[in-house]
C-alpha positions as CSV (number, residue, x, y, z in Angstrom):
1,M,33.7,-36.6,17.0
2,L,34.0,-40.3,17.2
3,F,38.1,-40.3,17.3
4,W,37.9,-38.1,20.3
5,T,35.3,-40.2,22.0
6,Q,37.7,-43.0,21.5
7,V,40.6,-41.2,22.7
8,S,38.8,-40.0,25.8
9,A,37.6,-43.9,26.2
10,I,41.2,-45.2,26.3
11,G,42.5,-42.3,28.8
12,Q,39.9,-43.2,31.2
13,A,40.8,-46.8,31.1
14,V,44.5,-45.9,31.3
15,G,43.6,-43.9,34.6
16,A,41.4,-46.3,36.2
17,L,44.3,-49.0,35.8
18,A,47.0,-46.4,37.1
19,T,44.7,-45.8,40.1
20,A,43.9,-49.6,40.9
21,A,47.9,-50.2,40.2
22,A,48.6,-47.4,43.0
23,V,46.2,-48.9,45.1
24,I,47.7,-52.4,45.2
25,V,51.0,-50.8,45.5
26,A,50.0,-49.1,48.4
27,L,48.4,-52.0,50.3
28,W,51.5,-54.2,49.6
29,I,53.8,-51.6,51.2
30,A,51.3,-51.4,54.3
31,L,51.0,-55.2,54.7
32,S,54.7,-55.7,54.4
33,E,55.6,-53.6,57.1
34,R,53.5,-55.2,59.6
35,R,54.7,-58.6,58.7
36,P,57.9,-59.8,60.7
37,N,61.2,-60.1,58.8
38,I,63.6,-62.2,60.9
39,K,66.9,-63.6,59.7
40,L,68.2,-66.4,61.8
41,R,71.6,-68.2,61.4
42,A,72.9,-71.1,63.5
43,G,76.7,-72.3,63.6
44,L,79.4,-73.4,65.7
45,R,81.5,-70.0,66.9
46,L,84.8,-69.3,68.6
47,I,85.0,-67.1,71.9
48,I,88.3,-65.9,72.6
49,P,88.1,-64.1,75.9
50,G,91.4,-61.9,75.2
51,D,92.7,-62.1,78.8
52,G,95.1,-65.0,78.1
53,S,92.6,-67.6,78.9
54,P,91.7,-70.6,76.4
55,A,89.3,-70.1,73.7
56,T,86.0,-71.8,74.3
57,D,83.6,-73.1,71.3
58,V,79.7,-72.4,71.4
59,V,76.6,-73.1,69.0
60,A,75.3,-69.7,68.5
61,F,72.0,-69.0,67.1
62,E,72.1,-65.2,65.6
63,I,68.8,-63.7,65.3
64,E,68.1,-60.3,63.8
65,N,65.1,-58.3,63.2
66,R,65.0,-56.6,59.5
67,G,61.4,-55.8,59.6
68,M,59.5,-52.6,61.1
69,R,58.1,-53.8,64.0
70,T,59.0,-55.4,67.6
71,V,59.0,-59.0,67.7
72,R,59.2,-61.3,70.6
73,I,61.2,-64.5,70.5
74,S,59.7,-67.0,72.6
75,G,62.2,-69.7,72.1
76,I,64.7,-71.4,70.1
77,G,65.3,-75.1,69.0
78,W,66.0,-77.6,66.3
79,Q,63.9,-79.4,63.6
80,T,65.3,-83.0,62.1
81,G,63.9,-85.3,59.3
82,W,62.5,-84.5,56.2
83,T,58.5,-85.0,56.4
84,R,55.7,-84.7,58.6
85,R,54.3,-88.2,58.2
86,G,55.5,-91.4,57.1
87,P,58.5,-93.8,58.5
88,D,60.6,-93.3,61.5
89,W,63.6,-92.5,59.6
90,L,61.9,-89.7,57.7
91,R,59.7,-88.1,60.0
92,Q,60.5,-84.7,61.4
93,Q,61.2,-84.3,65.1
94,L,61.2,-80.8,67.1
95,A,63.4,-80.0,70.4
96,L,63.4,-76.8,72.1
97,Q,67.2,-75.7,73.2
98,N,68.2,-74.1,76.6
99,P,70.4,-71.1,76.4
100,N,73.4,-70.6,78.5
101,S,73.6,-68.4,81.3
102,Y,75.2,-65.5,79.7
103,S,72.8,-65.3,76.8
104,P,69.7,-63.3,77.0
105,S,66.9,-65.0,78.7
106,L,63.8,-66.2,76.9
107,P,61.5,-64.8,75.9
108,F,62.7,-61.5,74.7
109,D,61.9,-58.5,72.2
110,L,63.9,-57.6,69.1
111,A,63.3,-53.9,68.3
112,P,63.4,-53.3,64.5
113,G,67.3,-53.5,63.2
114,Q,68.5,-55.0,66.6
115,R,70.4,-58.5,66.5
116,L,70.6,-60.7,69.3
117,T,72.8,-63.9,69.8
118,V,71.8,-66.9,71.8
119,Y,74.7,-69.0,73.0
120,V,74.7,-73.0,73.6
121,E,77.4,-75.1,75.1
122,P,78.3,-78.1,72.7
123,S,78.6,-80.3,75.8
124,S,74.7,-80.2,76.2
125,L,74.4,-81.4,72.5
126,G,77.3,-83.8,72.4
127,K,77.1,-87.5,72.2
128,T,73.8,-88.0,74.1
129,N,71.9,-86.6,71.5
130,I,73.3,-88.2,68.3
131,E,70.0,-90.2,67.8
132,F,67.8,-86.8,67.3
133,F,70.4,-85.8,64.9
134,T,70.8,-88.8,62.9
135,R,68.9,-91.1,61.3
136,K,69.4,-95.4,60.6
137,L,68.4,-95.3,57.2
138,P,66.8,-98.8,55.7
139,F,69.2,-101.2,54.6
140,Q,72.0,-99.6,55.9
141,T,74.2,-100.3,59.4
142,M,75.5,-96.9,60.0
143,R,73.7,-93.9,61.0
144,K,73.4,-91.1,58.9
145,P,73.0,-86.9,59.4
146,A,69.3,-86.2,59.3
147,N,68.3,-83.1,58.0
148,V,69.0,-80.7,60.7
149,R,67.4,-77.3,60.8
150,A,67.4,-74.4,63.3
151,V,63.9,-72.8,64.6
152,A,63.3,-69.5,66.3
153,H,59.6,-69.3,67.7
154,L,58.1,-66.2,67.3
155,V,55.0,-65.0,69.2
156,A,51.7,-64.9,67.3
157,C,53.8,-65.5,64.3
158,K,55.0,-68.3,62.0
159,S,58.3,-69.7,63.3
160,V,61.4,-69.2,61.5
161,I,63.5,-72.3,60.1
162,V,66.7,-72.3,58.3
163,K,69.3,-75.0,57.8
164,V,72.4,-74.8,60.1
165,E,75.8,-74.4,58.7
166,K,77.7,-77.4,57.5
167,P,80.4,-77.6,60.4
168,L,77.3,-77.5,63.0
169,S,75.7,-80.2,61.0
170,E,79.0,-82.3,61.3
171,F,79.1,-81.6,64.7
172,L,75.7,-82.8,65.7
173,A,76.0,-85.7,63.8
174,T,79.1,-87.0,65.1
175,G,79.7,-84.9,68.4
176,K,82.9,-84.0,67.4
177,I,84.3,-80.3,66.7
178,E,86.8,-80.7,63.6
179,R,88.4,-77.2,63.7
180,G,87.6,-75.6,66.7
181,A,88.9,-74.3,70.2
182,A,91.0,-76.9,70.8
183,R,92.8,-76.4,67.7
184,F,93.3,-72.8,68.1
185,N,94.8,-73.2,71.7
186,K,97.0,-75.6,70.5
187,R,98.3,-73.2,67.9
188,A,98.4,-70.2,70.3
189,A,100.4,-72.3,72.8
190,A,103.0,-73.0,70.2
191,A,103.2,-69.7,69.1
């Protein structure tokens, strides 16, 4: 009789643990579906019109909604620096970016599974903004590239911040595009 009482008690404990695990998994699924899941990429892209006109360089913010609900993108921009507090050469700076006329106007909604690209003219980021994208470190005479990140601002949610691609980071620090439309157009003309 004592043996079967112990088996019954163990069975009840296992059943209670299984029920608790099922409730935790159900809550996790319900909460994860409501949370926005945005993927952001920022880099240099080449636009080739295909009508014989020359190719052009653009800075592209590619935003994809991987979540289960529609999200509203209220703005895009930049974050440079490393820390929120401290000396000027370490401190973070934020800036909003205006997109091109052929990009979707902000704010815009992204449905689940939808992807949009916002384009920015490289000339609007050129040499005039080098001080924003670089820092003069102590005991150094030359400016060094800052920690550059792309930012997508979401309505009623935390902003998405990602590191930019290396060619874009180099362009923002120097104002020069190494392998871009000029090189492509030169090769196309030679062919």
